[in-house]
Every structure is written in structure tokens, then in C-alpha cells.
C-alpha positions in Angstrom: 119.8 81.8 120.3 117.2 84.5 120.0 113.7 83.2 119.7 111.7 84.7 116.8 108.2 86.0 117.2 105.4 84.5 115.2 105.5 87.6 112.9 109.2 87.4 112.4 108.9 83.7 111.5 106.2 84.5 109.0 108.4 87.2 107.4 111.3 84.8 107.1 109.1 82.2 105.5 107.3 84.6 103.2 109.7 87.3 102.0 112.6 87.0 99.6 114.5 90.2 100.1 116.5 89.6 96.9 113.4 89.4 94.8 111.7 92.2 92.9 107.9 91.9 93.4 105.0 93.1 91.4 102.9 95.7 93.1 100.1 93.2 93.5 102.4 90.6 95.0 103.9 93.0 97.4 100.6 94.2 98.6 99.4 90.7 99.2 102.5 89.8 101.2 102.3 92.9 103.4 98.6 92.3 104.0 99.3 88.8 105.2 102.0 89.8 107.7 100.0 92.2 110.0 100.7 92.0 113.7 100.5 95.6 114.7 98.0 96.8 117.3 97.0 99.7 115.2 95.8 100.3 111.6 99.0 100.4 109.5 99.5 102.5 106.4 100.9 101.1 103.1 104.0 103.2 102.4 106.0 103.6 99.2 109.5 105.1 98.9 110.8 106.1 95.5 114.5 107.0 95.0 114.9 109.4 92.1 117.8 109.9 89.7 118.0 113.7 90.2 120.2 116.4 91.8 118.1 117.9 94.6 120.3 120.9 94.7 119.3 122.0 91.1 116.1 124.1 91.1 115.1 122.7 87.6 115.0 119.2 89.0 112.5 119.8 91.8 109.9 117.0 91.9 106.4 117.6 93.3 102.9 116.8 92.2 99.5 115.6 93.2 97.2 112.7 92.4 93.6 111.9 93.4 93.9 108.3 94.6 91.0 106.1 93.3 90.3 104.7 96.8 91.4 107.6 99.0 93.7 107.5 102.0 91.5 105.8 104.5 91.2 108.7 106.9 89.2 111.9 107.4 91.0 114.7 105.7 90.7 118.1 107.6 90.7 120.9 105.0 91.5 124.5 105.8 90.8 127.3 103.3 92.2 130.8 103.4 89.7 133.1 101.6 87.5 136.2 101.9 84.1 137.4 101.1 81.8 135.3 98.9 84.5 132.6 98.6 84.0 131.7 102.3 80.5 130.5 101.6 81.7 128.4 98.6 84.4 126.8 100.8 82.0 126.0 103.6 79.4 124.5 101.2 82.0 122.3 99.6 82.8 120.7 103.0 85.9 122.6 104.2 86.5 122.1 107.9 88.0 125.5 108.6 87.4 128.7 106.6 88.7 132.2 107.2 91.6 134.6 106.6 93.5 136.8 109.1 92.1 135.0 112.2 93.3 131.6 110.9 96.7 133.0 110.2 97.0 134.4 113.7 95.8 131.1 115.1 98.5 129.2 113.2 101.1 131.6 114.4 100.1 130.7 117.9 100.8 127.0 117.2 97.5 125.6 116.1 97.9 123.0 113.3 94.9 120.7 113.5 94.4 120.3 109.7 95.8 118.1 106.9 95.4 120.3 103.8 95.6 124.0 103.3 94.0 125.7 100.3 94.1 129.4 99.5 92.7 131.8 96.9 95.3 133.8 95.0 94.4 137.1 96.7 95.2 135.5 100.1 98.8 134.4 99.3 100.5 137.6 100.3 99.1 137.1 103.9 99.6 133.3 103.9 103.2 133.8 102.9 103.8 135.3 106.3 103.4 131.8 107.8 105.3 130.0 105.0 108.1 129.0 107.5 105.5 127.2 109.6 103.5 125.6 106.8 106.4 124.8 104.4 108.4 122.3 106.4 105.1 120.4 107.2 104.2 120.2 103.5 101.1 122.4 104.1 102.0 125.5 102.1 99.4 126.2 99.4 100.9 126.0 95.9 99.6 126.6 92.3 101.5 123.4 91.2 99.5 121.2 93.6 96.2 123.0 92.8 95.9 124.4 96.4 96.2 128.0 95.3 93.0 128.4 93.3 89.7 130.3 92.9 88.0 126.9 92.2 87.5 126.2 95.9 84.7 123.7 95.4 86.8 121.4 93.2 89.9 121.8 95.4 88.1 121.0 98.6 86.2 118.0 97.2 89.4 116.5 95.7 91.2 116.9 99.0 88.4 115.2 100.9 88.2 112.4 98.3 91.8 111.4 98.8 94.0 113.8 96.8 97.6 113.2 97.7 100.2 116.0 97.4 103.8 114.8 97.3 107.3 116.2 96.9 110.8 114.9 97.1 113.0 115.3 100.2 116.5 116.7 100.4 117.9 113.3 99.5 115.8 113.1 96.2 113.4 110.5 97.6 109.6 110.7 97.6 107.9 109.0 100.5 104.1 108.6 100.6 101.3 106.7 102.4 98.8 105.3 100.0 96.0 103.9 102.1 95.3 101.6 105.1 96.4 98.0 105.0 92.8 97.1 105.7 91.9 98.1 102.1 91.4 95.3 99.7 94.4 94.1 97.7 92.8 95.5 94.5 92.2 98.9 96.1 95.8 99.2 97.4 97.2 98.0 94.1 95.2 100.7 92.2 96.3 103.4 94.6 99.9 102.5 94.2 99.8 102.4 90.4 98.0 105.7 90.2 100.7 107.3 92.3 103.5 105.8 90.3 101.9 106.9 87.0 101.6 110.4 88.4 105.2 110.4 89.6 106.5 109.4 86.1 104.4 112.3 84.6 106.1 115.0 86.7 109.6 114.0 85.7 111.6 117.2 85.2 112.6 117.8 81.6 116.3 118.4 82.6 116.8 114.9 84.0 118.7 112.2 82.0 118.7 108.5 82.1 116.4 106.4 84.3 114.3 108.7 86.4 113.3 106.3 89.2 116.2 104.4 90.6 114.3 102.2 93.0 110.9 101.6 94.6 110.3 100.0 98.0 107.0 99.2 99.6 106.2 98.5 103.3 103.7 98.9 106.0 104.2 101.2 109.0 105.8 98.4 111.0 106.5 95.8 108.2 109.5 94.9 106.1 110.4 96.7 102.9 109.9 94.9 99.6 111.6 95.9 96.3 109.2 96.6 93.4 110.0 95.5 89.9 110.6 98.3 87.3 108.3 96.6 84.8 105.6 97.5 87.3 106.8 101.1 87.8 107.0 101.9 84.1 104.0 100.1 82.7 
């Protein structure tokens, strides 16, 4: 007979995998489990009722989480001239144009968010195959192609989350560290779910979100009640 670890026993005693939990209940349970030797992230996976192959059913959006992500966000800004000073004064970590593009072509990727002014997008497009797969390509839809650099940089630093569906029609996001309070994590999750509902493509029919599961980096997945998702 396999001997269970203390964490595994706690999970067996605490989690009912057939139950649908409220966001607050799920957060409380996941916080109580713990056990990892590093700071885990609260993760949410949303399965959507869409056809990923249809261009009019693409799902992507952004939300400024009320309590941030719990990490230092490194912001890169592609811009020229006077806009460089605006970006630096707003707190951007890396600011420039052609030299940054060449640096990225050489394999450098030490940043979390990329923002660009509209006049830079022709050049930034040359590294789209590098930035795109990593979710770092600036986009007008996510507010990362803009002349309002001060606002964009400050929102990113404050915990703005850009999200998009994967090829299977699922949106996976991290919404803060498990060391956050239960109230902070609950508010972050609800803010994200509210945002996801708002970006529902007009061409979709029926129930937009098929299922929501919440977990920590190393923890079990808990099913979330739809009354929570749609409230």
C-alpha cells in the first residue's frame, strides 16, 4: 500500500472533486493546502464554447487586476524621439527602437510586457514570429499599441493582465501569488472572469464558458460554480 504524504492526506480530507465550489471557497482550500518549496501562483483555466478555427471567434482581452500579480513586471517600450522620455518617466524598464529589435533577434527576452507606439509597428512586425508565440506581440486590442505610453506602462506595472485563448479554445491565466489574502485573490479572480465574459465574440451561441477550474502551481484543480462565473 502506497503511503500518502501529509499534503496528499490533507487534499483527500479537504477536497470534494465532484463539488462545484464558489471562488472564495476554492481560494480558501487552495491556500490551506500549501506544501511547495516556492511561492505558488493561483491559476485559472476557462474552457470556452467556441470554434478556435473561426477568425470571428478569437478571444483575447486585458484586465487590470485590483491586487496585481505579485511580481515585478518588466516593461519594454518600442518608441522614438520625445516618446522615449515619456516611457522612461513612466517607469518602463527598457526603452528604444531599432537597437531593441536587433537585441531580441539575437535571443534576448528579459521582459514581461512589450508596448509600442503605432509608428513603430512596421519595424516591430519583423520580430512578430518571436514575440507572438510568447504572447508578447503589442496589439491595439490589448492596449499595448498606443501613443499613451504613460498610461500603458503604469497599468502594466500595476498588474494589467493580457490574456488570449489557446488552440484548444481554453484561456489559462495566473492571477496572483497564493500568499495574497483570500479577499485579494477572490477579487482578482472575479475581475478576470468579469472581463472574460465581456469579450465574448458576438458570433458565439449558447453558453460561452463551458467550465472553470482553479488550482495552484502544484495543487489540485477545483471546479468553480457557474453562479460565480456569471454573477
